[in-house]
C-alpha positions as CSV (number, residue, x, y, z in Angstrom):
1,M,0.0,0.0,0.0
2,A,1.3,3.4,-0.9
3,S,2.6,5.6,1.9
4,S,0.6,8.7,3.0
5,L,1.9,12.1,1.8
6,R,3.3,12.9,5.3
7,Q,5.1,9.5,5.4
8,Q,6.6,10.1,2.0
9,L,7.8,13.6,2.8
10,F,9.5,12.6,6.1
11,R,10.7,9.1,5.4
12,V,14.2,8.7,6.8
13,K,17.0,6.9,5.0
14,P,18.5,4.4,7.4
15,V,22.0,5.1,8.7
16,P,24.6,2.7,7.1
17,R,26.4,0.8,9.7
18,D,29.2,-0.7,7.6
19,G,31.3,2.4,7.1
20,G,29.5,3.6,3.9
21,E,26.9,3.0,1.3
22,S,26.7,-0.5,-0.2
23,G,26.6,-0.7,-4.0
24,S,28.8,2.4,-4.5
25,Q,30.9,2.2,-7.6
26,L,33.3,4.8,-6.3
27,K,36.7,3.7,-5.2
28,R,38.0,4.3,-1.6
29,S,41.3,5.9,-2.6
30,I,41.6,9.0,-0.5
31,G,43.7,8.9,2.7
32,L,43.8,11.3,5.7
33,V,46.4,13.8,4.2
34,P,44.6,14.1,0.8
35,L,41.3,14.5,2.7
36,T,42.7,17.3,4.7
37,M,44.1,18.9,1.6
38,I,40.6,18.7,0.0
39,G,39.4,20.9,2.9
40,V,42.3,23.3,2.7
41,G,42.5,23.3,-1.1
42,G,38.8,24.0,-1.4
43,T,38.9,26.9,1.1
44,I,42.2,28.9,1.0
45,G,42.0,30.9,-2.2
46,T,38.3,30.9,-2.4
47,G,38.3,34.2,-0.5
48,I,41.6,35.5,0.6
49,F,43.0,36.3,-2.8
50,F,40.2,38.6,-3.8
51,I,37.4,38.8,-1.2
52,L,39.2,41.7,0.7
53,S,38.2,44.1,-2.1
54,E,34.6,43.2,-1.5
55,A,34.6,43.0,2.3
56,V,37.0,45.8,3.5
57,P,34.8,48.6,1.9
58,I,31.9,47.3,4.0
59,A,33.6,46.5,7.3
60,G,36.8,48.6,7.3
61,P,39.8,47.4,9.2
62,A,37.3,45.5,11.4
63,V,37.1,43.0,8.6
64,I,39.6,41.1,10.8
65,W,36.7,40.5,13.2
66,S,34.5,39.5,10.2
67,F,37.1,36.8,9.4
68,I,37.2,35.7,13.0
69,I,33.4,35.6,13.4
70,A,33.0,33.7,10.1
71,G,35.7,31.3,11.2
72,L,34.1,30.8,14.6
73,V,30.7,30.0,13.2
74,A,32.3,27.7,10.6
75,G,34.2,26.0,13.5
76,L,31.1,25.3,15.5
77,S,29.5,23.9,12.4
78,V,32.6,21.8,11.5
79,L,32.4,20.1,14.9
80,C,28.9,19.1,14.0
81,Y,30.0,17.9,10.6
82,A,32.8,15.9,12.2
83,E,30.3,14.0,14.4
84,L,28.0,13.2,11.5
85,A,30.9,12.3,9.2
86,S,32.0,9.7,11.9
87,S,28.6,8.2,12.2
88,V,27.1,8.6,8.7
89,P,30.3,8.3,6.5
90,V,28.8,8.6,3.1
91,S,29.0,10.9,0.1
92,G,26.5,13.8,-0.2
93,S,27.6,15.8,2.8
94,S,24.7,17.6,4.7
95,Y,22.2,16.3,2.1
96,S,22.9,12.7,3.3
97,Y,23.0,13.7,6.9
98,A,19.6,15.4,6.6
99,Y,18.1,12.4,4.8
100,S,19.3,10.1,7.6
101,T,17.9,12.3,10.4
102,L,15.2,14.8,9.3
103,G,13.6,13.1,6.3
104,E,13.4,13.2,2.5
105,L,11.7,16.7,2.2
106,P,14.2,18.4,4.5
107,A,17.0,16.6,2.7
108,M,15.9,18.1,-0.6
109,G,15.8,21.5,1.0
110,V,19.5,21.0,2.0
111,A,20.2,19.7,-1.5
112,A,19.0,23.1,-2.8
113,C,21.4,24.8,-0.5
114,L,24.3,22.6,-1.5
115,L,23.7,22.9,-5.3
116,L,23.6,26.7,-4.9
117,E,26.6,26.7,-2.5
118,Y,28.9,24.6,-4.7
119,G,27.7,25.6,-8.2
120,V,27.7,29.3,-7.5
121,S,31.0,29.3,-5.4
122,T,32.8,27.5,-8.2
123,A,31.7,30.2,-10.6
124,A,32.7,32.9,-8.1
125,V,36.2,31.4,-7.6
126,A,36.7,31.2,-11.4
127,V,35.8,34.9,-11.8
128,G,38.4,35.8,-9.1
129,W,41.0,33.5,-10.9
130,S,40.6,35.5,-14.1
131,Q,41.8,38.7,-12.3
132,Y,45.1,37.1,-11.3
133,V,45.6,35.4,-14.7
134,N,45.3,38.9,-16.2
135,Q,47.8,40.3,-13.7
136,L,50.2,37.5,-14.3
137,V,50.3,37.6,-18.1
138,N,50.6,41.4,-17.9
139,N,53.7,41.2,-15.6
140,L,55.3,38.4,-17.6
141,F,54.5,39.3,-21.2
142,G,53.0,42.8,-21.2
143,F,49.7,41.4,-22.4
144,Q,46.2,41.9,-21.0
145,F,42.9,40.4,-21.9
146,P,40.5,42.9,-23.5
147,P,37.8,44.0,-21.1
148,E,35.2,42.4,-23.3
149,L,36.7,39.0,-22.5
150,L,37.5,39.6,-18.9
151,Y,34.2,40.9,-17.4
152,A,30.6,39.9,-17.1
153,P,28.0,41.8,-19.1
154,E,26.9,43.7,-16.0
155,E,30.5,45.0,-15.6
156,G,30.8,46.2,-19.1
157,G,32.2,43.0,-20.8
158,I,30.8,40.2,-22.9
159,I,32.1,37.1,-21.2
160,N,34.7,36.2,-18.6
161,L,36.7,34.0,-20.9
162,P,39.5,33.0,-18.4
163,A,36.9,31.8,-15.9
164,V,35.3,29.6,-18.6
165,I,38.7,28.1,-19.5
166,L,39.4,27.3,-15.9
167,I,36.2,25.3,-15.5
168,A,37.0,23.4,-18.7
169,L,40.5,22.5,-17.4
170,C,39.1,21.3,-14.0
171,C,36.5,19.3,-15.8
172,L,39.1,17.4,-17.9
173,L,41.2,16.7,-14.8
174,L,38.2,15.3,-12.8
175,I,37.2,13.1,-15.7
176,R,40.7,11.5,-15.7
177,G,40.1,10.1,-12.1
178,T,39.9,11.0,-8.4
179,T,43.5,9.8,-7.6
180,H,45.0,12.2,-10.2
181,S,42.8,15.0,-8.9
182,V,43.7,14.7,-5.2
183,V,47.4,14.4,-5.9
184,T,47.3,17.5,-8.1
185,N,45.3,19.3,-5.4
186,T,47.8,18.4,-2.6
187,V,50.7,19.8,-4.6
188,M,48.8,23.0,-5.3
189,V,47.8,23.4,-1.7
190,V,51.5,23.3,-0.6
191,I,52.3,25.9,-3.2
192,K,49.5,28.2,-2.2
193,I,50.3,28.2,1.5
194,A,54.0,28.9,0.7
195,V,52.9,31.9,-1.5
196,L,50.6,33.3,1.2
197,L,53.4,33.1,3.8
198,F,55.6,34.9,1.2
199,F,53.0,37.6,1.1
200,V,52.9,37.9,4.8
201,A,56.8,38.1,5.0
202,V,57.0,40.9,2.4
203,G,53.8,42.7,3.3
204,I,54.8,43.1,6.9
205,T,57.6,45.4,5.8
206,G,55.0,47.9,4.6
207,W,53.2,47.9,8.0
208,N,51.5,51.2,8.9
209,I,49.6,51.2,12.2
210,D,47.7,54.3,11.1
211,H,45.7,52.1,8.7
212,F,43.8,50.8,11.7
213,A,43.0,54.2,13.2
214,N,39.3,54.2,12.1
215,F,38.9,50.6,13.0
216,A,35.1,50.0,12.6
217,P,33.7,52.9,10.6
218,F,30.5,51.0,9.9
219,G,29.9,49.5,13.3
220,L,28.7,46.0,14.2
221,G,26.4,46.0,11.1
222,G,29.4,46.4,8.8
223,I,31.3,43.7,10.6
224,M,28.4,41.2,10.3
225,T,27.7,42.0,6.7
226,G,31.4,41.5,6.0
227,A,31.3,38.2,7.8
228,G,28.4,37.2,5.6
229,I,30.4,37.9,2.4
230,I,33.5,36.3,3.8
231,F,31.7,33.2,4.9
232,F,31.7,31.7,1.4
233,S,35.5,31.4,1.9
234,F,34.8,28.4,4.2
235,V,32.7,26.5,1.7
236,G,35.7,24.1,0.9
237,L,35.5,22.6,4.4
238,D,32.2,21.1,3.5
239,A,33.8,19.4,0.5
240,V,35.6,17.0,2.8
241,A,32.2,15.5,3.7
242,T,31.3,15.0,0.1
243,A,34.1,12.4,-0.2
244,G,32.5,9.9,2.2
245,D,32.3,7.1,-0.4
246,E,35.9,7.6,-1.5
247,A,37.6,8.1,1.8
248,K,39.7,5.4,3.5
249,N,38.6,4.6,7.0
250,P,35.9,7.4,6.8
251,R,34.7,7.2,10.4
252,R,38.1,8.1,11.7
253,N,39.6,10.2,8.9
254,L,36.7,12.5,8.0
255,P,36.4,14.2,11.4
256,I,40.2,14.6,11.7
257,A,40.5,16.1,8.2
258,L,37.6,18.5,8.9
259,I,39.0,19.9,12.1
260,T,42.6,20.1,10.9
261,A,41.6,21.9,7.7
262,L,39.6,24.4,9.7
263,I,42.5,25.3,12.0
264,L,44.9,25.7,9.0
265,V,42.5,27.8,7.0
266,T,41.4,30.2,9.7
267,T,45.0,30.8,10.8
268,V,46.2,31.7,7.3
269,Y,43.1,33.9,6.6
270,V,43.7,36.0,9.7
271,L,47.5,36.4,9.1
272,V,46.9,37.5,5.5
273,A,44.1,39.9,6.3
274,V,46.0,41.6,9.1
275,T,49.1,42.0,6.9
276,A,47.1,43.4,4.0
277,L,45.3,45.9,6.2
278,G,48.6,47.0,7.7
279,A,50.2,47.5,4.3
280,Q,47.4,49.3,2.5
281,A,44.9,52.0,3.4
282,T,41.3,50.9,3.7
283,E,40.0,53.1,0.9
284,D,42.4,51.5,-1.6
285,F,40.7,48.1,-1.4
286,D,37.5,49.2,-3.0
287,G,37.3,47.8,-6.6
288,Q,40.9,46.6,-6.5
289,S,41.7,43.7,-8.8
290,A,44.3,41.1,-7.9
291,G,44.6,42.9,-4.6
292,L,47.4,40.9,-2.9
293,S,49.7,41.3,-5.9
294,A,49.0,45.0,-6.1
295,I,49.8,45.5,-2.4
296,L,53.2,43.9,-2.7
297,E,54.0,45.8,-5.9
298,N,53.3,49.1,-4.1
299,I,55.4,48.2,-1.1
300,V,58.5,47.0,-3.1
301,G,58.2,49.3,-6.0
302,A,58.7,46.5,-8.5
303,S,56.5,43.9,-10.2
304,W,58.3,40.7,-9.2
305,P,56.7,40.2,-5.8
306,G,53.3,40.7,-7.3
307,T,54.2,38.3,-10.1
308,V,55.0,35.6,-7.5
309,V,51.7,36.1,-5.7
310,A,49.8,36.2,-8.9
311,A,51.3,32.9,-10.0
312,G,50.5,31.5,-6.6
313,A,47.0,32.7,-6.8
314,V,46.5,31.2,-10.3
315,I,47.6,27.8,-8.9
316,S,45.7,28.3,-5.6
317,I,42.4,29.2,-7.1
318,F,42.7,26.4,-9.7
319,S,42.8,24.0,-6.8
320,V,39.8,25.6,-5.1
321,T,37.8,25.3,-8.4
322,L,38.9,21.7,-8.8
323,V,37.8,20.7,-5.2
324,V,34.4,22.6,-5.2
325,L,33.5,21.3,-8.7
326,Y,34.4,17.8,-7.4
327,G,32.0,18.3,-4.4
328,Q,29.2,19.4,-6.6
329,T,29.4,16.3,-8.8
330,R,29.5,14.0,-5.8
331,I,26.4,15.6,-4.2
332,L,24.5,15.1,-7.5
333,F,25.9,11.5,-7.7
334,T,24.4,10.7,-4.3
335,M,21.1,12.4,-5.0
336,S,20.8,10.4,-8.3
337,R,21.6,7.2,-6.5
338,D,18.7,7.9,-4.2
339,G,16.4,8.7,-7.1
340,M,16.3,12.4,-6.2
341,A,18.1,13.5,-9.4
342,P,18.2,12.1,-13.0
343,K,20.0,8.8,-13.3
344,I,22.6,10.2,-15.6
345,F,24.3,11.8,-12.6
346,S,25.1,8.5,-11.0
347,R,26.5,6.7,-14.1
348,V,30.2,5.8,-13.4
349,N,32.6,5.1,-16.2
350,P,34.2,1.7,-15.5
351,R,37.6,2.7,-16.8
352,T,38.1,6.0,-14.9
353,G,35.9,5.2,-11.9
354,T,34.3,8.7,-12.2
355,P,30.9,10.0,-13.2
356,I,31.9,11.6,-16.5
357,A,28.5,12.7,-17.8
358,N,27.7,14.3,-14.4
359,T,31.0,16.2,-14.4
360,I,30.5,17.5,-18.0
361,I,26.9,18.7,-17.3
362,V,27.9,20.5,-14.0
363,S,30.9,22.1,-15.7
364,V,28.9,23.5,-18.6
365,I,26.4,25.1,-16.2
366,V,29.0,26.5,-13.9
367,A,31.0,27.8,-16.8
368,I,27.9,29.8,-18.0
369,L,27.5,31.3,-14.5
370,A,31.2,32.2,-14.3
371,G,31.1,33.8,-17.7
372,V,28.2,36.1,-17.3
373,L,27.6,36.9,-13.5
374,P,29.6,39.4,-11.4
375,I,31.6,38.2,-8.4
376,N,29.9,40.1,-5.6
377,F,26.5,38.5,-6.3
378,L,28.0,35.1,-6.6
379,A,29.8,35.5,-3.3
380,E,26.7,36.3,-1.3
381,M,24.6,33.6,-2.9
382,T,27.3,31.1,-1.9
383,S,27.3,32.4,1.7
384,I,23.6,31.9,2.2
385,G,23.7,28.4,0.8
386,T,26.6,27.4,3.0
387,L,25.0,29.0,6.1
388,A,21.7,27.2,5.6
389,A,23.5,23.9,5.1
390,F,25.5,24.4,8.2
391,T,22.3,25.2,10.2
392,V,20.7,21.9,9.1
393,V,23.8,19.9,10.0
394,S,23.8,21.3,13.5
395,I,20.1,20.4,13.9
396,A,20.8,16.9,12.5
397,V,23.4,16.2,15.2
398,M,20.9,16.8,17.9
399,V,18.2,14.7,16.1
400,L,20.5,11.7,15.6
401,R,21.8,11.9,19.2
402,H,18.2,11.6,20.4
403,R,17.0,9.0,17.9
404,E,20.1,6.7,17.8
405,P,22.0,7.2,21.0
406,D,23.9,3.9,20.6
407,L,25.1,4.6,17.0
408,E,28.9,4.2,16.7
409,R,30.5,7.7,16.8
410,K,34.3,8.0,16.5
411,F,34.0,11.7,17.3
412,K,31.4,13.5,19.5
413,V,30.7,17.2,19.6
414,P,32.1,18.6,22.9
415,L,29.9,20.6,25.2
416,Y,26.8,19.0,23.6
417,P,24.1,20.5,23.1
418,V,25.7,23.9,23.6
419,I,27.9,23.9,20.4
420,P,25.2,22.8,18.0
421,I,22.8,25.5,19.4
422,L,25.5,28.2,19.1
423,S,26.2,27.0,15.6
424,I,22.6,27.5,14.6
425,I,22.4,30.9,16.3
426,G,25.6,32.0,14.6
427,C,24.5,31.0,11.1
428,L,21.1,32.7,11.5
429,W,22.8,35.8,12.8
430,I,25.0,36.1,9.7
431,I,22.1,35.4,7.4
432,K,20.0,38.2,8.7
433,D,22.6,40.7,7.7
434,L,22.8,39.6,4.0
435,R,21.1,41.8,1.4
436,P,17.4,41.2,0.9
437,I,17.8,40.3,-2.8
438,T,20.2,37.5,-1.8
439,I,17.6,36.1,0.6
440,I,14.8,36.4,-1.9
441,V,16.7,34.7,-4.7
442,F,17.7,31.9,-2.3
443,A,14.1,31.4,-1.2
444,I,12.9,31.2,-4.9
445,W,15.7,28.8,-5.8
446,T,14.9,26.5,-2.8
447,A,11.2,26.6,-3.7
448,L,11.9,25.5,-7.2
449,V,14.0,22.5,-6.0
450,L,11.2,21.5,-3.6
451,V,8.6,21.7,-6.4
452,W,10.9,19.4,-8.5
453,Y,11.0,17.0,-5.5
454,Y,7.2,17.0,-5.0
455,F,6.4,16.2,-8.7
456,T,9.4,14.1,-9.6
457,G,11.9,13.1,-6.9
458,R,9.2,11.9,-4.5
459,K,7.9,9.5,-7.0
460,N,11.3,8.2,-8.1
461,S,12.7,7.8,-4.5
462,V,14.5,4.5,-4.2
463,L,13.7,4.3,-0.6
464,G,10.0,5.1,-1.3
465,R,9.7,2.4,-4.0
466,R,11.0,-0.3,-1.6
467,I,8.6,0.8,1.1
468,D,5.6,1.2,-1.2
469,T,6.1,-2.2,-2.9
470,G,6.3,-3.9,0.4
471,M,9.8,-5.1,-0.2
472,I,10.7,-3.5,3.1
473,V,8.7,-2.1,6.0
474,L,10.4,0.4,8.2
475,V,9.9,-0.4,11.9
476,G,12.3,2.1,13.4
477,P,15.3,4.3,12.5
478,G,17.6,2.2,10.4
479,R,15.5,-0.9,10.7
480,Y,13.2,-2.7,8.2
481,R,11.0,-5.8,8.4
482,L,11.3,-8.4,5.6
483,G,8.5,-10.9,6.1
484,S,8.5,-11.8,9.8
485,S,12.1,-10.9,10.4
486,E,14.0,-7.7,11.0
487,G,17.3,-6.5,9.6
488,E,19.1,-3.4,8.4
489,L,18.9,-1.4,5.2
490,Y,22.1,0.0,3.6
491,D,21.2,2.5,0.8
492,G,19.0,1.8,-2.2
493,G,21.1,-1.2,-3.3
494,E,20.7,-4.9,-2.6
495,L,19.3,-6.1,0.6
496,E,21.6,-8.4,2.5
497,E,20.1,-11.5,4.0
498,S,21.4,-14.4,6.1
499,E,20.0,-17.9,5.9
500,D,17.1,-17.0,8.2
501,R,16.3,-13.9,6.0
502,V,17.8,-11.5,8.5
503,A,20.5,-9.0,7.3
504,P,23.5,-9.4,9.6
505,H,24.3,-6.6,11.9
506,K,27.6,-5.0,10.9
């Protein structure tokens, strides 16, 4: 008998107890260090190389506090991610966590956040990359891209061609295979940290304490709005959780990678922000392209330091784009496997072990966004998607603690439930200071995804089909009844049965 509408909307996907989803065709090839580098690679570069020109005019020198507040809220959320990653170690990040705790409809709401967060942030990062490519080729060869091929139509151009080229290069690398991608990313992360430390070492020589005289010209409101813009710089941390099906020993390694990446990222961000503000007056940040390169060139009076930073930024932002594009494809892969997205997104090429069609489709859409939209709008849209996803993860921790207190957890949020509650409050506090147009567009986008779910995803749900056909009967969280027996359900794949028709407890 078919389930009632309420049962359909809030049916909960049972928590896998064998360390991941059964039936996954993805290879477990990512160890602890590469996992950590996914978090660092997907984060450092997303903001610090170009977000100062967007945030400093809004917050002034107090943008330092914007970074700290954004990092603190991200840190509270990362602790919640770490617990869920250790207990629900699957791909799909907060979408999968919501599906296993809150139900199918809330999971699709989170999916809307993630699709926005990853797709838009990839485009935003690619737009920032084009600024540094232009600076680099100008310093090295005396050539600059014509404005028509460097800016979005709203900014007076036709298309941001370098951004489109970057997406295409990342697409080709991801198609080759995950192992190639994570090794490339690890190398690029080492380079980008070295370049940023070089910026700090040179930039500190131009220190001027007077630049901090009018520290918070726009008050707390400016600081919080700055935090909202900056928050998209932490989107790469979430990418660690999208690798659940490809991580080795995921219950142990995912939480460690998340926390280690957060510490590294926040430390580097604050160091660079303080150095940049000490070296350049606040009013000079407004509208500045390739800002970190320009700061060093002004201090030294020569182009070579700026060239070094520009080269580092080109490599750095390439790795960010690679990681975030990877995360987007893995979220769609997981949704497709659950029946929540078209099947083409979960088709894996047997030779490369990657979802090639998925990667190409996502890359084309992101390239269009990067080519025609300005960076400030993209940054805010990414922030609200990230904040909404972080909020749901914090709620999911509390729900799962209550519903399955005995579930294996390699990591537990300290000071529970204080930290999840503070995480929720922090996210909502930042969201309220975003521009109304950002919140309106986000609401419309989420509504469209939920409409898609109601008319299509709900009917194609793998979990729903098994329930409605009587193949399984859910009798509790993570439990099903098959005939007169009970067992456990692991994803939408094959049911495992022992001789007495009971799936063995793993």
